[in-house]
C-alpha positions, -999 to 999 in steps of 0.1 A, spaced: 579 768 121 554 742 109 556 721 77 536 745 56 558 775 66 589 755 58 575 747 24 567 783 17 601 794 30 619 769 7 603 786 -24 618 820 -17 650 808 -1 665 775 -12 647 775 -46 649 812 -52 674 810 -82 656 781 -99 619 786 -91 611 820 -75 633 840 -97 619 824 -129 584 827 -116 587 864 -110 606 869 -143 577 853 -162 552 875 -143 571 907 -153 583 898 -188 549 887 -201 529 911 -180 508 883 -165 493 901 -135 478 936 -132 465 957 -104 431 944 -90 431 912 -109 411 883 -95 428 851 -105 414 816 -103 444 793 -96 435 760 -112 448 730 -91 448 697 -109 464 678 -79 498 676 -95 531 691 -84 530 719 -109 497 734 -100 503 731 -62 536 749 -66 518 775 -87 493 780 -59 520 786 -33 541 809 -56 510 831 -63 502 831 -26 537 843 -18 535 870 -45 502 882 -32 517 885 3 549 902 -6 545 917 -41 538 953 -50 508 946 -72 475 941 -54 454 911 -66 430 885 -53 431 847 -56 406 819 -56 418 783 -56 396 759 -77 398 722 -83 378 704 -109 370 668 -103 368 652 -138 361 618 -124 389 610 -100 388 579 -78 381 584 -41 418 576 -34 430 603 -58 406 629 -45 416 621 -9 453 626 -18 445 660 -33 425 670 -2 453 659 21 478 681 2 454 710 5 455 705 42 494 702 43 498 733 22 470 752 40 451 760 8 413 765 9 400 755 -25 366 752 -42 360 717 -56 335 711 -83 325 681 -105 326 675 -143 320 644 -164 352 648 -185 369 614 -179 338 595 -190 336 614 -222 372 615 -233 379 577 -229 357 571 -259 377 595 -282 406 588 -306 424 620 -294 415 620 -257 443 644 -245 433 672 -269 396 669 -260 403 666 -223 424 698 -223 398 717 -243 369 706 -220 389 713 -188 395 748 -199 359 754 -207 347 742 -173 375 761 -155 367 794 -173 330 790 -165 335 783 -128 361 810 -125 337 835 -140 310 825 -115 335 834 -88 340 868 -103 375 861 -116 390 877 -147 419 853 -151 427 816 -147 462 805 -139 475 771 -151 506 753 -140 523 747 -174 560 751 -172 592 754 -194 591 718 -204 555 719 -214 563 748 -237 590 731 -256 570 698 -259 542 718 -275 565 733 -301 578 698 -310 543 683 -311 531 709 -335 562 704 -357 560 667 -358 523 659 -357 508 691 -372 535 703 -396 534 738 -383 555 760 -360 533 771 -330 539 772 -293 522 774 -260 517 811 -252 524 825 -216 490 842 -218 458 840 -239 426 858 -242 396 835 -241 377 831 -274 345 820 -257 345 838 -223 345 876 -227 370 895 -206 386 863 -194 423 855 -197 445 825 -192 480 829 -177 509 805 -172 532 820 -144 555 789 -143 564 794 -180 601 798 -173 604 772 -145 619 738 -154 601 706 -145 631 691 -129 633 720 -104 597 715 -95 605 678 -88 634 689 -67 611 712 -47 586 684 -41 614 659 -30 631 684 -7 598 691 11 589 654 11 557 661 -8 538 635 -29 514 646 -56 492 628 -81 503 623 -118 477 626 -145 449 603 -132 434 596 -166 433 559 -174 441 566 -211 473 584 -203 483 557 -178 485 534 -208 515 555 -220 497 567 -251 501 604 -243 521 624 -269 537 645 -242 555 614 -228 569 608 -263 581 644 -265 598 641 -231 618 611 -245 626 630 -277 639 660 -258 661 637 -236 676 622 -268 682 657 -284 700 668 -252 724 638 -257 734 654 -290 735 690 -276 731 698 -240 713 731 -247 689 717 -272 659 723 -249 669 759 -242 673 766 -279 639 751 -288 624 774 -262 643 804 -274 633 797 -310 597 809 -304 611 842 -291 634 846 -321 612 840 -352 626 857 -384 596 862 -406 618 871 -436 632 836 -434 597 819 -434 580 809 -466 544 811 -452 529 823 -420 495 833 -406 487 863 -385 452 867 -371 440 840 -396 454 859 -426 478 840 -447 511 857 -457 537 844 -482 572 855 -487 564 860 -525 540 888 -515 569 911 -508 596 895 -529 
């Protein structure tokens, strides 16, 4: 058994309870994949997206639903060293990916809110390239921790309750959908998988984020503090977006229509 086969085996054997089970649960619970889908797996170069690629590959081989995969990598301005590390991991994991260029890093470094603009631009480029390949969905590597950090960021910085959805229809690309199959997988379990298989991936290669100005890093620290007060704080933050009681909310929006509790009081 070669290294790639050992890595693949670890996902469905050693990490079956923590990764594979939660990956399949998200696919089923949120109805993320349908018969004859063609999914563009978006690989950023980090641990999350590479794990996503291998999980989807395993599901394609052994699952009951028939679907196709394309692996795509957008180079937003990586250094040669970073790009070579990504290519080396592609070889180790036996993934054949399409690599294309974009000018995102040059643009966002001039902005006051670079992370928001970067995410928005990345998605546009990925949708466009995926559509050129004939795909109807793009898959991103966001996980459980990303979901709760999004809830907290919206509460603290935007004064609203909104989360990161497990799937979304694109507003700008007709018949295109975004899915997040790692939605129920915890980041620490992804780190354990990488360590167990002696894999090394890139972190976010953006110079702005490297200066520790990213809001997500702040939220990770906040979640860690909250868990010191109550060990299941992260789980309950995640569960809260599944258990919203609209009769206990003063104001809410549905499809851009504003609703107030006084309307039915």
